[in-house]
GUFILO-633216 format. One line per 8 residues: number of its first residue (from 1); their letters; for each residue x, y, z of C-alpha. Coordinates in nm, 3 decimals, decimal comma, padded with zeros to 5 digits, m for minus. Layout:
# residues N
NUM) a) X/Y/Z  ... .
# end
This chain:
# residues 462
1) mptvsrgl) m00,488/02,724/m05,341  m00,427/02,478/m05,035  m00,686/02,526/m04,783  m00,584/02,663/m04,508  m00,663/02,537/m04,143  m00,893/02,742/m03,930  m00,898/02,508/m03,620  m00,523/02,584/m03,557 .
9) trraalam) m00,392/02,932/m03,351  m00,105/03,103/m03,399  00,015/02,961/m03,057  m00,068/02,627/m03,115  00,129/02,640/m03,421  00,414/02,793/m03,307  00,423/02,541/m03,032  00,384/02,274/m03,239 .
17) plaavaaa) 00,711/02,004/m03,206  00,943/02,014/m03,457  00,890/01,638/m03,588  00,505/01,693/m03,603  00,553/01,977/m03,805  00,817/01,803/m04,043  00,602/01,492/m04,022  00,301/01,680/m04,177 .
25) tacragqg) 00,505/01,846/m04,477  00,638/01,533/m04,547  00,326/01,339/m04,610  00,228/01,685/m04,820  00,525/01,624/m05,041  00,475/01,254/m05,065  00,818/01,165/m04,978  01,054/01,178/m04,660 .
33) pagspqpt) 01,239/01,436/m04,568  01,416/01,552/m04,893  01,797/01,459/m04,958  02,094/01,621/m05,180  01,909/01,727/m05,451  01,947/01,527/m05,831  02,051/01,752/m06,192  01,725/01,800/m06,320 .
41) qgkltgtf) 01,674/01,615/m06,625  01,545/01,799/m06,960  01,329/02,093/m06,965  01,169/02,240/m06,634  00,790/02,243/m06,667  00,480/02,261/m06,447  00,319/02,545/m06,200  00,430/02,589/m05,833 .
49) elwqpwpi) 00,270/02,804/m05,636  00,422/03,099/m05,342  00,231/03,315/m05,110  00,292/03,647/m04,997  00,096/03,863/m04,782  00,017/04,171/m05,010  m00,283/04,130/m05,304  m00,045/04,204/m05,631 .
57) dqpthggp) m00,371/04,258/m05,803  m00,444/04,526/m05,559  m00,082/04,700/m05,558  m00,047/04,959/m05,256  00,287/05,012/m05,260  00,627/04,830/m05,352  00,575/04,505/m05,210  00,298/04,343/m05,461 .
65) vgwkqlmd) 00,425/04,596/m05,739  00,755/04,411/m05,769  00,578/04,077/m05,669  00,360/04,126/m05,964  00,643/04,264/m06,229  00,840/03,935/m06,106  00,552/03,709/m06,155  00,498/03,806/m06,493 .
73) aynakggp) 00,881/03,850/m06,648  00,940/03,434/m06,473  00,636/03,374/m06,662  00,687/03,499/m06,992  01,064/03,320/m07,022  00,875/03,009/m07,099  00,939/02,702/m06,868  00,759/02,639/m06,499 .
81) kvdivtpp) 00,469/02,957/m06,403  00,490/03,047/m06,079  00,142/03,140/m05,930  00,190/03,396/m05,640  m00,126/03,425/m05,421  m00,208/03,579/m05,092  m00,410/03,355/m04,852  m00,714/03,451/m04,753 .
89) gpegfnak) m00,837/03,524/m04,403  m00,824/03,771/m04,121  m00,563/03,604/m03,934  m00,197/03,750/m03,987  m00,014/03,605/m04,273  00,240/03,390/m04,050  m00,014/03,231/m03,857  m00,177/03,151/m04,194 .
97) llsafaag) 00,133/03,034/m04,256  00,175/02,803/m03,956  m00,166/02,670/m03,997  m00,118/02,502/m04,370  00,195/02,390/m04,242  00,044/02,204/m03,951  m00,228/02,064/m04,146  m00,015/01,915/m04,376 .
105) tppdcyqv) m00,079/02,185/m04,691  00,196/02,463/m04,687  00,233/02,638/m05,059  00,602/02,540/m05,257  00,755/02,847/m05,106  00,650/03,123/m04,925  00,780/03,517/m04,823  00,944/03,581/m04,498 .
113) dgpgvpvf) 01,080/03,877/m04,363  01,461/03,877/m04,260  01,391/03,785/m03,866  01,167/03,514/m04,030  01,485/03,342/m04,183  01,576/03,142/m03,831  01,233/03,127/m03,711  01,105/02,914/m04,017 .
121) agkglaes) 01,463/02,732/m04,071  01,457/02,644/m03,681  01,137/02,517/m03,731  01,234/02,229/m04,011  00,954/02,433/m04,256  01,234/02,554/m04,495  01,434/02,365/m04,725  01,822/02,441/m04,724 .
129) lndlmard) 01,969/02,585/m05,038  02,332/02,482/m04,991  02,382/02,163/m05,180  02,151/02,346/m05,506  02,435/02,644/m05,467  02,683/02,370/m05,475  02,547/02,171/m05,749  02,465/02,459/m05,988 .
137) kwdksqlf) 02,817/02,640/m05,873  02,541/02,931/m05,825  02,766/03,233/m05,814  02,712/03,415/m05,423  02,923/03,741/m05,488  02,665/03,852/m05,719  02,418/03,968/m05,433  02,532/04,253/m05,143 .
145) afsldime) 02,718/04,104/m04,909  02,487/04,144/m04,576  02,229/03,957/m04,778  02,442/03,648/m04,742  02,399/03,710/m04,365  02,018/03,763/m04,416  01,983/03,432/m04,574  02,221/03,218/m04,353 .
153) wqgkyyam) 02,146/02,996/m04,036  02,316/02,768/m03,811  02,578/02,778/m04,108  02,329/02,694/m04,373  02,145/02,916/m04,636  01,744/02,883/m04,633  01,595/03,165/m04,814  01,679/03,374/m05,139 .
161) mqhvdinf) 01,683/03,753/m05,099  01,392/03,935/m05,301  01,471/04,278/m05,237  01,749/04,418/m04,978  01,688/04,744/m04,769  01,880/04,946/m04,532  01,781/05,149/m04,214  02,055/05,508/m04,203 .
169) mwynashl) 02,025/05,867/m04,150  01,748/06,064/m04,299  01,815/06,448/m04,312  01,560/06,728/m04,469  01,845/06,940/m04,635  01,673/07,304/m04,637  01,586/07,237/m04,243  01,980/07,219/m04,185 .
177) eaggmdpr) 02,046/07,503/m04,452  01,814/07,715/m04,248  01,966/07,613/m03,925  02,309/07,747/m04,040  02,446/07,374/m04,044  02,641/07,245/m04,343  02,430/06,896/m04,584  02,795/06,827/m04,627 .
185) nlpktfeq) 02,892/06,775/m04,280  02,650/06,500/m04,097  02,646/06,423/m03,715  02,900/06,133/m03,677  02,830/06,146/m03,326  02,558/06,045/m03,064  02,615/06,390/m02,955  02,633/06,609/m03,300 .
193) letlavrl) 02,322/06,472/m03,365  02,164/06,558/m02,996  02,308/06,920/m03,098  02,082/06,895/m03,433  01,774/06,786/m03,283  01,771/07,075/m03,008  01,898/07,322/m03,303  01,670/07,251/m03,524 .
201) trrsadgf) 01,367/07,224/m03,368  01,133/07,482/m03,411  00,828/07,530/m03,088  00,454/07,660/m03,144  00,205/07,757/m02,889  00,023/07,466/m02,901  00,328/07,232/m02,952  00,615/07,172/m03,223 .
209) eqvgaaph) 00,622/07,379/m03,551  00,913/07,162/m03,673  01,116/06,882/m03,464  01,507/06,813/m03,524  01,494/06,468/m03,454  01,388/06,199/m03,162  01,497/05,933/m03,208  01,262/05,663/m03,078 .
217) lgtdyrvv) 01,061/05,785/m03,363  01,288/05,593/m03,590  01,240/05,235/m03,757  01,412/04,957/m03,568  01,559/05,225/m03,309  01,585/04,937/m03,013  01,813/04,741/m03,210  02,003/05,003/m03,399 .
225) fpqangak) 02,115/05,259/m03,189  02,237/05,057/m02,896  02,487/04,871/m03,157  02,574/05,229/m03,292  02,665/05,272/m02,943  02,906/04,916/m03,003  02,647/04,699/m02,836  02,636/04,293/m02,931 .
233) llsadgrq) 02,271/04,255/m02,862  02,297/03,867/m02,905  02,600/03,600/m02,978  02,684/03,487/m03,274  02,514/03,121/m03,244  02,198/03,312/m03,104  02,264/03,115/m02,782  02,300/03,425/m02,541 .
241) vffdapev) 02,140/03,796/m02,501  02,329/04,100/m02,408  02,029/04,333/m02,310  02,226/04,440/m01,953  02,574/04,547/m02,153  02,667/04,922/m02,039  02,640/04,983/m02,383  02,319/04,905/m02,403 .
249) vaafewia) 02,211/05,090/m02,075  02,429/05,427/m02,213  02,225/05,410/m02,588  01,866/05,447/m02,420  02,025/05,654/m02,142  02,082/05,889/m02,452  01,751/05,853/m02,607  01,549/05,948/m02,296 .
257) nvinrlgg) 01,766/06,285/m02,289  01,721/06,375/m02,630  01,327/06,293/m02,557  01,333/06,495/m02,241  01,554/06,791/m02,376  01,272/06,842/m02,603  01,008/06,839/m02,339  00,932/06,453/m02,319 .
265) wsaidtwr) 00,758/06,172/m02,501  00,380/06,244/m02,421  00,492/06,593/m02,563  00,669/06,461/m02,896  00,383/06,171/m02,886  00,073/06,452/m02,860  00,215/06,641/m03,148  00,327/06,354/m03,365 .
273) anvagasg) m00,029/06,237/m03,368  m00,148/06,566/m03,458  00,020/06,668/m03,774  m00,196/06,780/m04,012  m00,177/06,527/m04,329  00,065/06,269/m04,165  m00,164/06,024/m04,006  00,052/05,972/m03,719 .
281) saanifai) 00,334/05,836/m03,919  00,676/05,995/m03,870  00,793/05,890/m04,211  00,523/06,103/m04,323  00,582/06,380/m04,111  00,928/06,418/m04,227  00,774/06,357/m04,587  00,607/06,657/m04,563 .
289) grlssfln) 00,869/06,910/m04,380  00,824/06,904/m04,052  01,063/06,623/m03,912  01,433/06,708/m04,019  01,577/06,407/m03,963  01,496/06,029/m03,814  01,612/05,660/m03,831  01,433/05,494/m04,164 .
297) gnwqadni) 01,500/05,244/m04,481  01,553/05,325/m04,820  01,179/05,241/m04,900  01,087/05,589/m04,788  01,168/05,726/m05,127  00,802/05,527/m05,249  00,696/05,748/m04,932  00,812/06,104/m05,030 .
305) rrlnrelk) 00,744/06,053/m05,385  00,360/06,032/m05,298  00,400/06,305/m05,087  00,648/06,526/m05,148  00,855/06,524/m05,456  01,047/06,849/m05,420  01,200/06,754/m05,054  01,566/06,797/m05,076 .
313) fvvspvps) 01,706/06,553/m04,872  02,060/06,352/m04,728  02,153/06,088/m04,613  02,428/05,932/m04,426  02,522/05,605/m04,199  02,385/05,637/m03,812  02,623/05,814/m03,627  02,844/05,642/m03,326 .
321) gpsgprdp) 02,765/05,664/m02,952  03,080/05,722/m02,730  03,151/05,344/m02,742  03,098/05,320/m03,101  03,323/05,361/m03,366  03,518/05,617/m03,430  03,446/05,622/m03,818  03,032/05,551/m03,873 .
329) annvyggg) 03,075/05,478/m04,209  02,923/05,092/m04,184  02,687/05,185/m03,893  02,422/05,102/m04,164  02,193/04,822/m04,112  02,061/04,607/m04,340  01,759/04,368/m04,368  01,505/04,234/m04,659 .
337) ilicatkg) 01,251/04,082/m04,841  01,291/03,707/m04,868  01,165/03,373/m05,064  01,167/03,004/m04,873  01,148/02,720/m05,028  00,955/02,433/m04,831  01,136/02,153/m04,644  01,042/01,847/m04,883 .
345) tpklplvw) 00,814/01,983/m05,174  00,832/01,773/m05,487  00,849/02,137/m05,660  01,169/02,187/m05,535  01,343/02,213/m05,930  01,042/02,446/m06,003  01,125/02,660/m05,719  01,510/02,720/m05,723 .
353) dffkftas) 01,465/02,784/m06,114  01,239/03,078/m05,994  01,496/03,145/m05,694  01,808/03,205/m05,977  01,569/03,412/m06,159  01,435/03,679/m05,855  01,830/03,690/m05,778  01,945/03,753/m06,120 .
361) kegglavq) 02,001/04,115/m06,301  01,685/04,006/m06,503  01,467/03,905/m06,195  01,618/04,189/m05,988  01,523/04,512/m06,238  01,156/04,329/m06,265  01,131/04,369/m05,857  01,228/04,735/m05,878 .
369) rntadvsg) 01,044/04,921/m06,125  00,818/05,126/m06,024  00,905/05,089/m05,690  01,178/05,244/m05,412  01,287/04,885/m05,356  01,632/04,777/m05,403  01,736/04,391/m05,530  01,966/04,157/m05,428 .
377) nkeaardp) 02,162/04,200/m05,729  02,438/04,440/m05,766  02,410/04,463/m06,095  02,051/04,554/m06,147  02,064/04,736/m05,785  02,327/04,973/m06,012  02,140/04,951/m06,337  02,110/05,308/m06,502 .
385) eilndpdt) 01,772/05,192/m06,628  01,649/05,264/m06,277  01,949/05,481/m06,121  01,790/05,716/m06,383  01,443/05,719/m06,434  01,248/05,998/m06,275  01,026/05,787/m06,079  01,152/05,462/m05,942 .
393) glgrkety) 01,516/05,660/m05,950  01,431/05,920/m05,659  01,625/05,858/m05,377  01,861/05,571/m05,505  02,197/05,803/m05,623  02,135/05,924/m05,251  02,119/05,572/m05,081  02,314/05,298/m05,315 .
401) plfdqary) 02,675/05,413/m05,154  02,498/05,302/m04,841  02,446/04,965/m04,958  02,785/04,858/m05,003  02,849/04,985/m04,641  02,625/04,778/m04,466  02,768/04,523/m04,198  02,493/04,485/m03,955 .
409) lrylkspl) 02,122/04,379/m03,911  01,806/04,582/m03,826  01,704/04,324/m03,607  01,751/04,018/m03,349  01,880/03,734/m03,563  01,698/03,456/m03,356  01,426/03,211/m03,380  01,241/03,396/m03,096 .
417) ateigqdl) 01,302/03,775/m03,230  00,980/03,864/m03,125  00,980/03,703/m02,769  01,259/03,854/m02,690  01,245/04,140/m02,865  00,881/04,208/m02,685  01,123/04,203/m02,378  01,334/04,462/m02,409 .
425) lnavtpyl) 01,046/04,631/m02,545  00,872/04,615/m02,208  01,197/04,718/m02,049  01,267/05,041/m02,257  00,966/05,210/m02,339  00,827/05,278/m01,976  01,234/05,451/m01,895  01,169/05,689/m02,255 .
433) qgregnlt) 00,798/05,776/m02,142  00,936/05,861/m01,790  00,726/05,659/m01,595  01,032/05,414/m01,471  01,360/05,546/m01,372  01,548/05,243/m01,298  01,669/05,181/m01,666  01,965/04,940/m01,563 .
441) grlkeanr) 01,759/04,741/m01,341  01,485/04,726/m01,602  01,708/04,575/m01,883  01,855/04,281/m01,612  01,519/04,175/m01,601  01,449/04,143/m01,969  01,819/03,991/m02,022  01,700/03,760/m01,733 .
449) qaqlklde) 01,313/03,677/m01,915  01,529/03,667/m02,260  01,791/03,446/m02,140  01,510/03,161/m02,019  01,327/03,169/m02,338  01,690/03,109/m02,580  01,765/02,851/m02,264  01,419/02,665/m02,329 .
457) ywqqqk) 01,393/02,685/m02,724  01,771/02,529/m02,755  01,713/02,269/m02,495  01,418/02,169/m02,698  01,622/02,120/m03,067  01,822/01,890/m02,881 .
# end
């Protein structure tokens, strides 16, 4: 396994000039920057290394299970072998990866999530796949359409999808029926979701017996709900931010109104932290039947399978705000786990062969077994072997139609997603907590700070 540099902090690695990182990578590869890929002669052989953050010999959830199954299936084919490892050390995975790049000892390929594609591509640490795709006439249409948006940055593809995920609304069907609501007629507007939140909330002497809905408990709610109200948070080229747009302000005002109608952030947070058997997790609270609805991903089927296989649930796209689309059918928000090839790796032919296997039906089936993960390959995702499995199939029949409806991303697509996302978080959290009433002013300041960061980044790229 390559040695990971311990002398470089994450901040230092992130701040490294692009040329310095690229030079270290090229030195490691023993060659200059990779040009157009050449046809591979003869049968591919050899071993290459892939880094990902979860110990696959000690699986704790779908991620490492899928990686282990994918590795075994690929290596059983005969030909190149992939060694999937987790780099040691207490640092976060991205910090370890950036340190390895800075030291000139990165792996041949590595896992990223959706927001990571612009980060690593923007730093010149990921190999473009466009020439390889063109050379092999690789069929992009085998993947879900929104996958391609996640794989792309600045007009080029820098990653291959390992599995896709989507955000949408989960509802407890039993709670709906008990509250006199029809599980076949789910909320289509913010107003209808607010009505459900209040109507299905049941109070107790020390707080809540059950909460109907609390928008801020949902995964990626700060990005999703503004978009469901018609907001554009970033320009298509990632150079301009719109955190203070009227649609953004209105979305957070609505979230605050729902929170306040239920008794306030503090009351909800105290209840959330003290629900027995949930460990403070909104997903666990939903799975055990104490939360009627919430915004979350298809991966929660694993959670439901572990905690409450008898849960009756229904799913739908996210309701639209007053400025959002009249028909919310496409208010489904995508993400995923992907693989990048290291810029300049001499083992690119082997890595590309593995990428093609990962995106194929055979590779997709390996990723999905015994997990709630969904292959980016549409044929694998819909395979009856997976769909009808009593364990792996839990929730798939309900959620599969939504994958074709996904049109938007559940994160900020930017090399500075973490930094500017923190600006947005710092603006809205005190307001939602009831500690700061000037939301418009806070969002204007967040927009100013985020724009300064983006301007500096793009100026450096020149």
